[in-house]
N, C-alpha and C positions, 0 to 999 in steps of 0.2 A: 535723405531723412533732413535736408536743409533746405533752408529757403532761399529761393532767387537772389543772388547778388549779396546774400550773407549768411556765411558758410558756418557763423559761430551760434544760428539760430535753426533747431532741429532735434530730431530725436535721437535719442543714442541706443536705443533698441537694437538696429542693425550692427550696431559695435557690440552689443552683450547677448546676441543671440546665442552664440553656442555654448556660454558659460554658463555655468550651473547657476539655477535659480534658486539664489540663498535669498532669506529674509531682508539681506543687508541689500540686496541686488535687486529685490521687489521695492525694496522703498525708494531707491535711487530712481527706478524708473518711475514709480508712481510720483516721486516728484519734479522730474523730468515732464513727466505728461502733463500735469497739475500746471506747472509754470508754462506751457504751450499754448494750453488750452485759455486759462486766466491771460494771457496777451491777448485775446481778444476781448474788447471791453463788452461785447453783448452778449457774454457767455462767460459762466464759473463753473467750475468743477465739482460737483457738491460729493463725490467717491470715486474712487479708484480701486479696482480690484483686478490683479494681476494674478494669471497662473499661466502654467505649461501643457502643452497637450504634444503627442508624441510626435511633432516636427515643428514646434515653434513654440510662439509665447501669444495668450490672449489678454487683453486688457478690456476689463467693462467699466465703463464709464457711466454716472450719471451727472448728467449737465441741466443746467437751468439756464434758459434762454432767459435774459434782461431787454426790456423792463416788464415784458407779458409775464413772468414767473412761471414760465412752462417746464416742466422738466421733462427729459427725456433719457433714455438707456441707448448706450450707444457701444457696439462691441468690435473691437479690432484685433484682426488675427494677422502677427506677423510672423510668413512660414519660413523655414530656413530653405526652402525650396526658391524663395523670391526674392531673394538678397539682390538688392539693387547693385550696378554694376558702375 
């Protein structure tokens, strides 16, 4: 969940995957995902929706690619069985 040579950059989701998915945790994850997406000047996160499923967390993002103003949906699934070592 981190960028090569920069362990401070990356997602917190793998650290939070076994935690109860409270509204506070959803907000923290949404902020983290938004910050990561918006670190690329070619794209902006329009909306981030977070939910759980039987074995992990699903994140649905609406992204707008700049300067073309094209929006796309992206679904990210973080499964408890796929935690990186």
